[in-house]
VOBA-1610 file (N, C-alpha, C; in pm, whole numbers, padded with zeros to 5 digits, always signed):
BEGIN
Met-11743+01225-07152Met-11851+01306-07096Met-11806+01449-07067Glu-11680+01463-07017Glu-11630+01595-06986Glu-11617+01680-07111Lys-11575+01619-07223Lys-11562+01691-07349Lys-11697+01739-07398Ile-11798+01654-07387Ile-11934+01690-07430Ile-11987+01805-07346Ala-11965+01795-07212Ala-12012+01902-07122Ala-11942+02033-07153Ala-11812+02027-07181Ala-11737+02148-07213Ala-11785+02209-07343Ala-11815+02124-07443Ala-11864+02173-07573Ala-11999+02240-07557Glu-12088+02180-07476Glu-12220+02238-07453Glu-12208+02372-07381Lys-12115+02380-07284Lys-12095+02505-07210Lys-12044+02614-07304Ala-11950+02577-07393Ala-11897+02674-07489Ala-12006+02722-07584Ala-12093+02630-07627Ala-12202+02667-07719Ala-12298+02763-07651Arg-12330+02738-07523Arg-12419+02828-07449Arg-12357+02966-07436Lys-12226+02970-07415Lys-12157+03097-07400Lys-12162+03177-07530Arg-12148+03108-07645Arg-12155+03176-07774Arg-12294+03229-07801Arg-12396+03157-07751Arg-12534+03198-07777Arg-12582+03308-07683Glu-12512+03329-07572Glu-12560+03422-07470Glu-12576+03565-07522Pro-12481+03623-07599Pro-12502+03759-07651Pro-12627+03769-07736Ala-12655+03665-07818Ala-12775+03665-07901Ala-12900+03662-07813Arg-12895+03583-07705Arg-13012+03574-07616Arg-13039+03709-07549Leu-12932+03778-07509Leu-12950+03909-07445Leu-13008+04011-07543Arg-12959+04009-07669Arg-13016+04101-07770Arg-13162+04069-07795Ala-13193+03939-07802Ala-13331+03897-07826Ala-13421+03941-07710Thr-13371+03929-07589Thr-13449+03971-07472Thr-13481+04119-07478Gln-13382+04200-07516Gln-13404+04344-07527Gln-13511+04376-07631Arg-13509+04305-07745Arg-13609+04330-07849Arg-13747+04286-07805Met-13757+04172-07736Met-13886+04124-07692Met-13949+04220-07592Gln-13867+04286-07511Gln-13921+04376-07409Gln-13986+04500-07469Thr-13962+04525-07597Thr-14031+04636-07662Thr-14175+04599-07695Gly-14205+04469-07696Gly-14340+04424-07725Gly-14378+04432-07870Cys-14280+04447-07960Cys-14311+04470-08101Cys-14289+04347-08189Ser-14230+04241-08137Ser-14195+04128-08222Ser-14241+03997-08161Ser-14262+03897-08243Ser-14291+03763-08195Ser-14158+03697-08161Pro-14158+03599-08070Pro-14033+03531-08035Pro-13970+03460-08154Ile-14051+03418-08251Ile-13996+03351-08370Ile-13912+03449-08450Asp-13968+03567-08476Asp-13895+03669-08553Asp-13767+03710-08480Val-13778+03728-08348Val-13662+03771-08271Val-13554+03663-08272Tyr-13594+03538-08254Tyr-13498+03427-08254Tyr-13423+03423-08387Asn-13497+03431-08497Asn-13433+03423-08629Asn-13346+03544-08658Ser-13379+03658-08601Ser-13301+03780-08625Ser-13171+03781-08547Glu-13176+03732-08424Glu-13062+03747-08334Glu-12971+03624-08326Phe-13023+03506-08358Phe-12941+03385-08350Phe-12887+03352-08489Asn-12756+03372-08505Asn-12689+03345-08632Asn-12713+03200-08673Leu-12757+03179-08798Leu-12794+03045-08843Leu-12675+02949-08841Glu-12558+02997-08881Glu-12440+02909-08879Glu-12408+02865-08736Met-12422+02957-08640Met-12399+02924-08500Met-12499+02818-08452Val-12625+02833-08495Val-12729+02738-08454Val-12702+02601-08515Leu-12666+02597-08643Leu-12633+02468-08707Leu-12517+02400-08634Asp-12415+02478-08604Asp-12300+02424-08532Asp-12341+02369-08396Gly-12430+02441-08328Gly-12474+02399-08195Gly-12551+02269-08196Tyr-12617+02238-08308Tyr-12695+02115-08316Tyr-12621+02004-08389Gly-12489+02020-08405Gly-12408+01910-08455Gly-12388+01904-08605Tyr-12428+02007-08678Tyr-12403+02011-08822Tyr-12255+02046-08844Val-12191+01973-08934Val-12048+01991-08958Val-12027+02073-09085His-11954+02184-09072His-11929+02274-09184His-11818+02216-09272Glu-11850+02188-09398Glu-11752+02137-09494Glu-11760+02221-09621Gly-11662+02310-09640Gly-11665+02400-09756Gly-11779+02498-09743Asn-11865+02504-09846Asn-11981+02593-09841Asn-12109+02517-09808Arg-12095+02395-09756Arg-12211+02313-09721Arg-12194+02257-09580Trp-12301+02195-09532Trp-12300+02139-09398Trp-12345+01994-09404Leu-12285+01913-09318Leu-12324+01773-09306Leu-12420+01759-09188Ser-12539+01706-09217Ser-12639+01691-09113Ser-12599+01580-09015Pro-12625+01600-08885Pro-12597+01494-08788Pro-12689+01374-08808Asn-12796+01392-08885Asn-12889+01283-08911Asn-12852+01202-09034Ser-12752+01249-09110Ser-12717+01186-09237Ser-12648+01052-09216Ser-12684+00957-09301Ser-12616+00827-09299Ser-12522+00813-09418Ser-12533+00906-09514Ser-12451+00899-09635Ser-12311+00956-09615Gly-12298+01047-09518Gly-12169+01111-09494Gly-12138+01220-09593Ser-12235+01256-09677Ser-12215+01361-09776Ser-12287+01488-09731Pro-12217+01603-09728Pro-12282+01727-09684Pro-12391+01771-09781Gly-12512+01787-09732Gly-12624+01821-09820Gly-12705+01938-09772Val-12648+02019-09682Val-12719+02136-09629Val-12647+02262-09674Ser-12721+02355-09733Ser-12663+02483-09776Ser-12749+02597-09722Leu-12694+02718-09727Leu-12766+02836-09680Leu-12807+02923-09798Thr-12919+02994-09783Thr-12959+03089-09885Thr-12862+03207-09885Ala-12870+03288-09990Ala-12773+03397-10006Ala-12775+03494-09889Asp-12893+03516-09828Asp-12900+03611-09716Asp-12863+03546-09583Gly-12837+03415-09584Gly-12794+03346-09463Gly-12903+03324-09360Arg-13030+03342-09398Arg-13139+03331-09302Arg-13216+03200-09312Lys-13196+03127-09421Lys-13264+02999-09440Lys-13164+02890-09475Trp-13195+02767-09437Trp-13113+02654-09477Trp-13194+02563-09569Leu-13124+02495-09659Leu-13185+02400-09752Leu-13114+02267-09734Ser-13190+02161-09715Ser-13129+02029-09693Ser-13181+01929-09796Ser-13087+01855-09855Ser-13123+01747-09948Ser-13120+01613-09877His-13088+01613-09747His-13086+01488-09669His-13229+01441-09642Asp-13259+01317-09678Asp-13390+01262-09645Asp-13411+01258-09494Ser-13302+01242-09421Ser-13311+01232-09275Ser-13352+01365-09210Asp-13346+01475-09286Asp-13388+01606-09233Asp-13532+01639-09273Ser-13602+01543-09332Ser-13735+01572-09387Ser-13837+01611-09281Gly-13811+01576-09155Gly-13905+01611-09049Gly-13883+01748-08991Ile-13786+01823-09047Ile-13754+01957-08995Ile-13794+02060-09101Gly-13857+02168-09061Gly-13887+02275-09156Gly-14000+02241-09252Thr-13991+02296-09373Thr-14097+02285-09474Thr-14049+02205-09594Pro-14125+02104-09639Pro-14084+02028-09757Pro-14082+02115-09882Thr-13985+02094-09968Thr-13976+02163-10097Thr-13958+02059-10206Ala-13954+02104-10330Ala-13938+02011-10442Ala-13803+01941-10439Ser-13703+02002-10377Ser-13568+01945-10377Ser-13520+01901-10238Gly-13609+01898-10140Gly-13568+01857-10006Gly-13649+01925-09899Thr-13580+01992-09809Thr-13645+02060-09696Thr-13582+02197-09675Met-13664+02294-09636Met-13615+02429-09609Met-13663+02473-09472Gly-13580+02551-09402Gly-13622+02602-09273Gly-13534+02717-09228Asp-13559+02763-09106Asp-13480+02871-09048Asp-13424+02825-08914Ala-13361+02915-08842Ala-13300+02880-08714Ala-13406+02831-08615Phe-13525+02893-08617Phe-13627+02853-08521Phe-13680+02713-08550Asp-13683+02672-08677Asp-13724+02535-08710Asp-13629+02434-08647Leu-13500+02466-08645Leu-13403+02377-08581Leu-13428+02372-08430Phe-13459+02488-08371Phe-13490+02496-08228Phe-13611+02411-08195Ile-13713+02416-08280Ile-13835+02335-08260Ile-13800+02187-08260His-13721+02146-08359His-13693+02003-08378His-13601+01947-08270Tyr-13488+02016-08248Tyr-13386+01958-08161Tyr-13409+01985-08013Glu-13474+02095-07981Glu-13496+02127-07840Glu-13633+02083-07790His-13731+02072-07883His-13868+02046-07839His-13936+01935-07918His-13856+01850-07982His-13907+01729-08048His-14021+01757-08145Gly-14010+01869-08216Gly-14109+01903-08317Gly-14234+01971-08265Asp-14241+02001-08137Asp-14359+02066-08079Asp-14344+02217-08093Arg-14409+02275-08194Arg-14395+02419-08223Arg-14445+02505-08107Gly-14559+02468-08050Gly-14616+02546-07940Gly-14523+02549-07821Ala-14464+02434-07788Ala-14371+02429-07675Ala-14248+02514-07702Ala-14201+02514-07828Ala-14083+02593-07864Ala-14113+02742-07852Ile-14231+02784-07895Ile-14268+02925-07886Ile-14278+02968-07740Arg-14339+02884-07657Arg-14350+02918-07515Arg-14212+02926-07449Ala-14125+02831-07485Ala-13990+02829-07427Ala-13911+02953-07469Ala-13923+02991-07597Ala-13852+03109-07645Ala-13904+03235-07576Ser-14035+03240-07556Ser-14094+03356-07488Ser-14039+03369-07347Asp-14034+03257-07275Asp-13982+03260-07138Asp-13833+03292-07138Gln-13761+03236-07235Gln-13617+03259-07244Gln-13584+03406-07268Phe-13673+03474-07344Phe-13650+03614-07377Phe-13719+03709-07280Gly-13776+03654-07174Gly-13830+03741-07070Gly-13977+03776-07084Leu-14051+03711-07177Leu-14194+03735-07189Leu-14266+03625-07113Lys-14307+03654-06992Lys-14364+03552-06904Lys-14501+03509-06951Gln-14528+03377-06938Gln-14654+03322-06985Gln-14773+03385-06917Gly-14766+03406-06785Gly-14882+03455-06713Gly-14921+03597-06749Ser-14830+03671-06813Ser-14859+03811-06841Ser-14913+03833-06981Arg-14924+03728-07060Arg-14968+03747-07198Arg-15120+03741-07208Pro-15185+03840-07266Pro-15329+03837-07285Pro-15367+03746-07400His-15489+03690-07395His-15538+03606-07503His-15562+03686-07630Phe-15616+03808-07617Phe-15660+03881-07735Phe-15587+04013-07747Ile-15598+04073-07861Ile-15530+04199-07887Ile-15594+04310-07805Arg-15511+04385-07737Arg-15562+04493-07655Arg-15590+04614-07742Ser-15701+04682-07715Ser-15740+04795-07800Ser-15692+04928-07743Asp-15633+04927-07623Asp-15597+05054-07562Asp-15447+05065-07536Gly-15366+04990-07607Gly-15222+04997-07583Gly-15145+04923-07690Pro-15014+04903-07668Pro-14931+04832-07765Pro-14981+04691-07786Ile-14961+04639-07905Ile-15009+04505-07939Ile-14914+04401-07884Pro-14957+04314-07791Pro-14869+04211-07740Pro-14874+04089-07830Trp-14771+04007-07824Trp-14771+03882-07900Trp-14831+03773-07815Ser-14905+03683-07873Ser-14959+03570-07799Ser-14981+03452-07890Asp-14953+03332-07839Asp-14981+03211-07917Asp-15092+03130-07851Ala-15154+03186-07746Ala-15255+03112-07673Ala-15381+03094-07757Pro-15447+02976-07751Pro-15570+02954-07828Pro-15686+03030-07768Pro-15785+03070-07850Pro-15900+03142-07795Pro-15987+03049-07713Pro-16041+03095-07602Pro-16132+03013-07523Pro-16265+03000-07593Ser-16351+02909-07539Ser-16481+02884-07603Ser-16572+03006-07597Asp-16556+03089-07493Asp-16642+03208-07481Asp-16572+03329-07541Tyr-16537+03319-07667Tyr-16466+03428-07738Tyr-16550+03554-07733Pro-16502+03663-07674Pro-16586+03783-07658Pro-16612+03851-07791Glu-16735+03893-07810Glu-16775+03953-07937Glu-16704+04084-07965Asn-16670+04158-07859Asn-16610+04290-07882Asn-16460+04284-07903Met-16402+04161-07906Met-16261+04140-07937Met-16167+04207-07838Gln-16215+04237-07717Gln-16124+04288-07615Gln-16049+04169-07555Glu-15938+04198-07488Glu-15857+04089-07436Glu-15914+04037-07306Val-15878+03912-07275Val-15909+03852-07146Val-15776+03821-07083Asp-15729+03906-06994Asp-15598+03886-06932Asp-15601+03764-06842Gln-15489+03695-06836Gln-15478+03580-06748Gln-15373+03606-06642Gly-15404+03570-06522Gly-15305+03576-06415Gly-15233+03444-06405Pro-15156+03423-06301Pro-15085+03297-06283Pro-15180+03180-06280Gly-15142+03073-06348Gly-15224+02953-06350Gly-15343+02963-06441Gly-15352+03066-06525Gly-15460+03077-06621Gly-15586+03137-06564Val-15582+03190-06440Val-15700+03250-06378Val-15718+03391-06432Ala-15840+03424-06472Ala-15866+03557-06529Ala-15831+03665-06428Ala-15761+03767-06475Ala-15720+03876-06388Ala-15836+03972-06365Glu-15832+04038-06252Glu-15933+04138-06222Glu-15909+04262-06309Pro-16018+04336-06343Pro-16001+04456-06428Pro-15897+04553-06374Gly-15889+04566-06241Gly-15793+04660-06183Gly-15648+04619-06202Asp-15625+04490-06239Asp-15489+04440-06256Asp-15434+04470-06395Arg-15517+04520-06485Arg-15473+04543-06623Arg-15375+04659-06629Pro-15271+04647-06712Pro-15178+04759-06727Pro-15249+04879-06784Glu-15205+04997-06743Glu-15267+05119-06792Glu-15229+05143-06938Ala-15320+05204-07012Ala-15290+05240-07151Ala-15184+05350-07152Pro-15101+05351-07256Pro-14999+05456-07263Pro-15063+05594-07264Lys-15001+05690-07196Lys-15055+05826-07190Lys-15024+05898-07321Ile-15123+05968-07374Ile-15105+06043-07497Ile-15048+06181-07463Ile-14936+06215-07526Ile-14875+06346-07505Ile-14934+06445-07605Val-14998+06547-07556Val-15061+06647-07643Val-14953+06743-07693Pro-14936+06754-07826Pro-14832+06845-07878Pro-14872+06990-07861Ser-14773+07077-07862Ser-14798+07220-07850Ser-14844+07275-07985Ala-14895+07398-07984Ala-14937+07463-08108Ala-14820+07479-08203Ala-14701+07508-08149Ala-14583+07525-08234Ala-14547+07395-08304Asp-14565+07281-08234Asp-14535+07150-08293Asp-14630+07118-08408Leu-14752+07170-08401Leu-14853+07138-08502Leu-14854+07237-08618Ala-14779+07343-08608Ala-14775+07442-08716Ala-14713+07382-08842Ile-14757+07426-08959Ile-14710+07373-09087Ile-14578+07440-09125Ser-14474+07357-09146Ser-14344+07412-09182Ser-14343+07449-09330Ile-14242+07526-09371Ile-14229+07565-09513Ile-14208+07441-09598Ala-14122+07348-09551Ala-14094+07225-09628Ala-14220+07143-09646Glu-14300+07128-09540Glu-14424+07052-09548Glu-14522+07120-09645Trp-14529+07252-09638Trp-14618+07329-09725Trp-14584+07304-09872Glu-14455+07300-09902Glu-14410+07287-10040Glu-14420+07144-10093Thr-14405+07044-10005Thr-14394+06905-10052Thr-14519+06820-10028Ala-14619+06873-09958Ala-14739+06794-09930Ala-14806+06748-10060Arg-14855+06621-10060Arg-14915+06561-10180Arg-15066+06561-10169Leu-15133+06578-10282Leu-15279+06570-10285Leu-15328+06427-10280Thr-15246+06333-10329Thr-15285+06192-10331Thr-15169+06108-10278Pro-15197+05984-10233Pro-15089+05896-10190Pro-14998+05861-10309Lys-14883+05809-10280Lys-14789+05767-10383Lys-14854+05663-10474Cys-14840+05681-10605Cys-14903+05592-10702Cys-14810+05476-10735Ile-14860+05354-10723Ile-14782+05235-10759Ile-14815+05192-10901Val-14946+05178-10932Val-14991+05149-11068Val-15089+05259-11107Glu-15063+05323-11220Glu-15141+05442-11257Glu-15291+05414-11258Asn-15366+05503-11192Asn-15513+05498-11189Asn-15568+05367-11134Phe-15484+05294-11058Phe-15531+05163-11010Phe-15491+05134-10866Leu-15362+05149-10835Leu-15314+05108-10704Leu-15226+05218-10644Tyr-15258+05256-10519Tyr-15185+05360-10450Tyr-15131+05305-10318Ala-15034+05376-10260Ala-14978+05337-10131Ala-15075+05377-10022Asp-15186+05304-10016Asp-15293+05336-09923Asp-15370+05208-09894Val-15463+05216-09801Val-15545+05099-09767Val-15646+05073-09878Ala-15660+04946-09918Ala-15759+04906-10019Ala-15814+04770-09980Leu-15927+04735-10035Leu-15991+04608-10002Leu-16034+04536-10128Leu-15995+04410-10140Leu-16041+04323-10248Leu-16132+04219-10185Ser-16261+04227-10216Ser-16359+04142-10150Ser-16429+04052-10251Ala-16438+03924-10217Ala-16508+03826-10301Ala-16525+03698-10221Pro-16620+03612-10258Pro-16637+03484-10187Pro-16510+03399-10196Gly-16495+03307-10102Gly-16379+03219-10102Gly-16373+03133-10227Gly-16253+03107-10275Gly-16233+03019-10389Gly-16255+03083-10524Thr-16268+03215-10527Thr-16293+03282-10656Thr-16165+03337-10720Gly-16050+03322-10652Gly-15925+03361-10715Gly-15863+03490-10665Lys-15902+03537-10546Lys-15844+03662-10494Lys-15693+03651-10477Thr-15649+03542-10417Thr-15506+03525-10391Thr-15428+03513-10522Thr-15480+03434-10615Thr-15414+03417-10745Thr-15403+03551-10817Leu-15509+03630-10811Leu-15507+03762-10874Leu-15402+03851-10809Ala-15395+03849-10676Ala-15298+03931-10605Ala-15155+03890-10640Leu-15131+03759-10654Leu-14998+03711-10693Leu-14963+03755-10834Tyr-15061+03749-10923Tyr-15042+03794-11062Tyr-15004+03942-11065Glu-15075+04022-10986Glu-15046+04165-10982Glu-14909+04192-10920Ala-14874+04114-10817Ala-14745+04132-10751Ala-14629+04108-10848Ile-14642+04006-10931Ile-14537+03976-11029Ile-14515+04095-11121His-14624+04156-11168His-14612+04272-11256His-14547+04390-11184Ile-14583+04410-11058Ile-14526+04523-10982Ile-14376+04501-10960Ile-14336+04380-10930Ile-14195+04350-10907Ile-14114+04368-11035Leu-14168+04319-11147Leu-14095+04326-11274Leu-14111+04459-11346Gly-14207+04542-11297Gly-14231+04670-11364Gly-14305+04655-11495Arg-14374+04544-11515Arg-14451+04522-11637Arg-14583+04597-11632Arg-14634+04634-11748Arg-14766+04698-11753Arg-14871+04600-11700Leu-14960+04650-11617Leu-15062+04568-11554Leu-15199+04614-11602Tyr-15272+04524-11667Tyr-15402+04558-11723Tyr-15391+04679-11817Gly-15278+04691-11885Gly-15256+04802-11977Gly-15213+04930-11909Leu-15192+04927-11778Leu-15155+05045-11701Leu-15007+05040-11663Thr-14945+05155-11651Thr-14802+05164-11621Thr-14777+05144-11472Val-14679+05060-11441Val-14634+05044-11303Val-14535+05158-11276Lys-14579+05257-11200Lys-14498+05377-11179Lys-14389+05358-11073Asn-14415+05270-10978Asn-14318+05247-10871Asn-14303+05097-10846Pro-14223+05028-10927Pro-14202+04885-10906Pro-14127+04859-10776Gly-14146+04741-10721Gly-14077+04707-10596Gly-14127+04576-10540Trp-14076+04537-10424Trp-14113+04409-10364Trp-14254+04416-10304Cys-14313+04299-10282Cys-14449+04289-10229Cys-14450+04192-10111Leu-14515+04231-10003Leu-14525+04150-09883Leu-14665+04092-09870Phe-14674+03959-09855Phe-14801+03891-09828Phe-14797+03840-09684Ile-14892+03882-09603Ile-14905+03831-09467Ile-15024+03735-09466Thr-14998+03608-09446Thr-15103+03508-09457Thr-15134+03444-09323Ala-15261+03444-09288Ala-15306+03376-09167Ala-15398+03259-09204Glu-15405+03230-09333Glu-15495+03123-09380Glu-15416+03017-09455Asp-15375+03046-09579Asp-15298+02949-09656Asp-15154+02947-09607Pro-15096+02828-09583Pro-14956+02823-09539Pro-14861+02867-09649Arg-14741+02902-09609Arg-14641+02956-09701Arg-14617+02864-09821Gly-14608+02733-09796Gly-14578+02639-09904Gly-14680+02644-10017Ile-14807+02656-09982Ile-14912+02662-10084Ile-14901+02791-10164Leu-14873+02901-10097Leu-14859+03029-10168Leu-14739+03027-10262Val-14629+02967-10217Val-14512+02956-10305Val-14547+02874-10429Ala-14620+02764-10409Ala-14659+02679-10523Ala-14750+02756-10619Arg-14843+02833-10567Arg-14932+02912-10652Arg-14853+03017-10730Leu-14761+03083-10661Leu-14678+03184-10727Leu-14597+03120-10840Arg-14542+03002-10814Arg-14464+02933-10915Arg-14548+02902-11039Glu-14672+02856-11017Glu-14757+02821-11130Glu-14800+02945-11209Val-14826+03056-11138Val-14860+03180-11208Val-14742+03225-11294Ala-14622+03220-11235Ala-14501+03259-11309Ala-14480+03169-11429Lys-14506+03041-11411Lys-14491+02945-11521Lys-14590+02977-11633Gly-14714+03009-11594Gly-14816+03042-11694Gly-14786+03170-11769Met-14709+03260-11706Met-14672+03385-11772Met-14549+03370-11860Gly-14486+03252-11854Gly-14369+03228-11938Gly-14249+03312-11901Leu-14225+03332-11772Leu-14114+03416-11729Leu-13980+03349-11755Ser-13878+03432-11780Ser-13743+03382-11798Ser-13685+03346-11661Asn-13571+03275-11661Asn-13507+03239-11535Asn-13467+03363-11456Glu-13422+03466-11526Glu-13384+03590-11460Glu-13505+03657-11396Glu-13617+03657-11466Glu-13739+03716-11410Glu-13791+03635-11292Ile-13780+03502-11301Ile-13823+03417-11190Ile-13740+03447-11066Ala-13609+03468-11086Ala-13522+03503-10972Ala-13566+03634-10908Gln-13605+03732-10992Gln-13655+03859-10938Gln-13781+03839-10857Val-13869+03753-10908Val-13996+03728-10839Val-13970+03656-10706Arg-13880+03557-10707Arg-13852+03484-10583Arg-13795+03575-10475Asn-13717+03673-10517Asn-13659+03766-10420Asn-13753+03882-10386Gly-13854+03904-10470Gly-13940+04020-10452Gly-14073+03993-10385Val-14123+03868-10393Val-14248+03833-10324Val-14211+03774-10189Leu-14252+03841-10082Leu-14216+03799-09947Leu-14340+03745-09878Phe-14335+03619-09835Phe-14448+03556-09766Phe-14418+03548-09616Trp-14503+03612-09538Trp-14492+03603-09391Trp-14610+03520-09342Asp-14583+03397-09300Asp-14686+03303-09257Asp-14711+03318-09107Val-14828+03370-09072Val-14864+03385-08930Val-14981+03293-08895Ser-15010+03195-08979Ser-15120+03103-08952Ser-15091+03029-08822Gly-15193+03017-08740Gly-15178+02951-08611Gly-15134+03045-08500Glu-15107+03171-08533Glu-15067+03268-08431Glu-15175+03376-08420Tyr-15194+03426-08299Tyr-15293+03532-08277Tyr-15220+03665-08271Met-15244+03746-08371Met-15173+03873-08380Met-15257+03973-08459Ser-15220+04097-08450Ser-15286+04202-08525Ser-15179+04301-08569Leu-15200+04362-08686Leu-15104+04459-08736Leu-15134+04599-08688Thr-15252+04619-08632Thr-15289+04754-08586Thr-15399+04744-08482Asn-15418+04850-08411Asn-15532+04861-08320Asn-15649+04924-08393Ile-15769+04883-08360Ile-15890+04940-08420Ile-15972+05005-08309
//
């Protein structure tokens, strides 16, 4: 028992610097606890803390009955892949086993698979108190993170309903003040020579006469193929292939933020589109590294204030 207690104490000590960094990031109000946890808690440290044994370039799961190490890390060290059937309840199922990140391990081992409880615990651990989180996105200040479900009387104007301790609605006077806007001086607003010479008439062009680095909207009824079309276009942008006969002027990676279809479904759709295009293994590797899926389904968040 003393050895186990000493090991747990040592593990907590190793994790403490990561917890302090995570707390500092959360206090900026710019990140979700999941993102912060995965950024600050080294995956190898987390695996070690939950009893995974490092053998060569692989890890042996504490749930394994075979005794053969079947857990590996992705090249960037941010995801783990497990071929152990005993790890199937952790993370996201894949064609060859299970994949997850450090927070998936936290959900499973610390909170018995309860994602909501894990998010609340991480928030408290990083200094974001439950009673101070608003239900909805505030329109007059920084965007706070929240995982709380919307109440039945969801306000039409999408303003937040702040909660005090115990879930009691806070009085209007208790709301934090909006950040003060600093009015720049006339000198600050004057046009510099460099700005005069380099200012562009149009946003940066990604695909000639088609797609620019600006806001755009693709609108159509559900089930008509909007997502599939976007994935098809993303593949061309990543590979620099001509799209609809037009030149891709600025190839690069593409980020999909999904609040509807889960990550696994999008990955499967991307795979089938790539398969239908007859991509080589090298091109598929480029696509896998270039299409980034950020799954925020089940979380209440906004990318901007309106």
